[in-house]
N, C-alpha and C positions, 0 to 999 in steps of 0.2 A: 822588858819593854814596858813603857808607859804609853797610854793613848789619851789624847785630848780631842774634843770635838771642834770642828771648824766653826769659827765665829764666836766662840764662848770662852771668856777668861776662865782658866782652870788651874788648880794647884797641882804642881808636880811634887811628889814626896819621895825622898830617898831614905829608906829604912837602913839604919846602921847602928852597930854596937860600939862605934869608935869614940863616942862621947865627945863630939866636936864642940869646941867653944865658939867657933865662928866659921864663916865660909862664904864662898861665892859660887856662882854658876854662870857658865858661858854656853850659849845655845847656838848652834850653826845649822843651816839647811844643807842637807847632803848633796843635792843635785848640782849646786853651784858654789858651795862653801861660803855662802853669805852668812854673816854673823847677825843673828836675830836679837840676842841678848849678850852683852859684854860684861863679864865679871860683876854681875849684880849680886848684892848681899842677899843671903838666904836667912830664913827664920830657923833657929836652932831649938830643937826639943830634946828630951832625954834620950829617945831612941830613933830620932829621925831629923832630917833637915828638909826644908820645903821652900818652894818659890812659886808665886802665882804668875803664870804665863798669860800675857794678853791674848785675846782672841785672834786667831790666824785667819787670813782671808781665803786660803785654799788648802786642800789636802797636800801634805808634804811629809817626807821623812826627815827628822831632825836628830841631832846628837846633842845631848846635854852632858857637859863636863863639869862635875862638881869638884871644887877644890876646898878641902876641909882642914881647919887648924885643930890639931889634937895634942894631947900631952906628949905623944911620941914624935910629933913633927907634922909636916904637911902631907896630906893624902889626897890623891886625885882619883876620882871614879867617873867613868864614862858609861852612858847607857843610851839606847835608842829611844826616841819619842816619835810616835806616829800621830799625825793630825788626820782624823777620820771624818767621814761625812755625817755620822750620827752616833749616839750612844747605844750600845747593843741592849743593855738592860740597866735600869737605874739601881742605885744602892737601896732606895726605898722599896722597890719591888723584890729585890733579893731578901730583904729583911722580913717579908711576909712569910718566908719559909722558916718555920721553927726548926732548930734553935738559933737561926741566924739573926733573930731579933735581939739577941744578947750582945750589946755593944762592947761589953768588957771582954768577952771571949772572942768576939769576931769584930774587931774595929774596922772602920771603913776601908783602910788601906789593905787589910787582909782580903776582904771581899773583892776589891778592885783588882788586886794582883791575881786572884783566882779567876775572875772573869776574863781578864786579858789573856791569861794562859790558855783558857778554854777557847776563846775566840780565835787565837792564833792557830791552835791545833785544828779547829774546824776549818779554817780558811786554807790551811796547808793540805788537808785531806780532800777538800772539795775542789780546790783549784780556783777559788774565787774569794775575794775579800768580802766577808759578810758585812763589815761596817764601812766599806769603801776606803780607798787610800791610794797612796802613790806607789808605783812600781818602777823598777829599772831592770831591763833585760839586755843581754848582749847576744847577738844572733849572727848567723852567716848571711851575707848579702846574697840575694837570689839571682841577680842579673835580669830580673823582670820588674814589672811595676807593682807586684804584690809581695807582701811580707807577712807571714803568719806569726801572730803573737801567742806564746804559750801562757796566756793570761785570760782569766774569765772576766767577761763583761768589760772590755776596755772602753773608756768613755772619751777621754781627751788625751792628746799628746802635747807635752810641754817642752821636750828637748829631744833632739836626735843628733847623734854624732856618727858620721860616715867616714871611714878611713882617716880618723883623727880630726876631721873638720866638722864644726858645729853648723847645722843648717840654720839659715837666717829665718826671721819671723815670716817673711814672704814665702819662703820655701815650705815652712811648716804649715802655712795656711792652705797649701795645695794638697796636703795629705788628707785623704778621706778615711775615716775610721769606720769599719764595718763591725759594730759591736757584737752582733749576733754570731758572725763567722769568726771573729777574732783576727781580721785581716786589715792591714794597712795598704791602701792604694796610693801610690806615689807616681804621678805622671812622668816625672823625670827618670824614674827607674832606680832600683836599689843596686848599687855597684856590687858585682860578684866578689866574694871574698870569704875568708875564714874568720869568723867572730869579729867582723869589721863594722858592724852596725850596733850602736847602743841606743836604746829607746827608753825614754822616761815619760811617764804619763800618769793618769788617774784611772783606776778601774774599780769594779765591784758594785755593790748595791748602793743606790741613792736613798733608799728607805728600807726599813727592816722587812725581810720576808715574813710571811705569816707564821706565827708560832715561835719566832726566835727568842723573844724576851722570856716567856715562861719556861721554855726549854733550857735556856741558859741559867735561869734562877734555880731550876731543879738540878742542873749539872753542877753548879757551884756548891750547892748544899751537899751533893754526893761527894764532891772533892774534899770538903772541909770537915764534915762531921764524922768523928770517930764512930764506928759501928761494929758490933759483934757479928754482923752478918758476913758470911763467907763471900769472897769475891766471885765464887762460882754460883751463887744463889740466883734464882730466876725470878724471885719476888720477895718483897719485904712488907711487913705490917707497919703502917705509920702511926704516929702518936694519936691521930684523930680517929683511928679505927679503920681507915681505908687501907686498901692493898695497892702497892705500886709494883707493876711488872718491870722486870729488868731483862737485859740481854747480856749474855756473857761475851764481852768483846773478844774478837779473834776466834770465837767458836761458831757463832752464827755467821753465815756467809755475808761478807761485806760489812759486818758490824765493827765499828771503830770504838764506840762508847757503850757503857752499860745502860745509858738512858735512851730508850727507843726514840723519843722525840728528836734527840740530837742526831741520831743515825738517819732519820727520815730527811732532815734538812741537808745533811751531807750527801746522801744518795741522790736527792733531787738534782743537786748541782753537778754531781759526778756524771749523771746520765745526760744532763743538758750540755756539758762541755767535753764529754768523752774522757774524763780522768780515769786512769786505770787504778 
């Protein structure tokens, strides 16, 4: 998955060893299959192809379909792209962690891929999107005016389908989102049924929770830097002479990551939203 921030033109990069000579990319919005970009030419490099996506007006889940011309023929690669509320940690901040300042060993694309993988895992474990974004869930209709969303911090609802029929804009406007409780109040009532209600909306943080950026920078360094330190170690000595405490993931109760700061962020949200 790649992530781009709402409102900012950003470059999508597909790393590949296919040695493409040319290519195009088509980008569609998942919730309504709207084409955002149609067969636009990409920039070809030795080990990647890229395209600069114009700033998007809202959080959304997109699909980028790359069509590449290679010596062996045409190759098509699809991948998800998430438009988020903000950037979790900048490349510049990650590079303050040695040896991530070495651009030859750790190019921008490597840092970004590691960051996005870490953000995805944190969001999955905590039950809330740390950088904000679009969600789609399919649920049982309750037969009441209330519907619980298994989503942390729901903010807005953009589309609802009930028994195969899409609610009108006027109907959507009557739905009240209780973000704290994760409940949708719909005066008309949610028709009772089995997996007959599909809800699409935006959820998660609107700005970074305290400590997110430095914790992610430390986590990316831990992911990428080869170390002779055992995975079971509880502390390591840094190059600057300081000592960094670690947690053995899966050993300490509730610990998901070896970096304590990441675990604190995840546990705070688990407690807030009751994620098991």
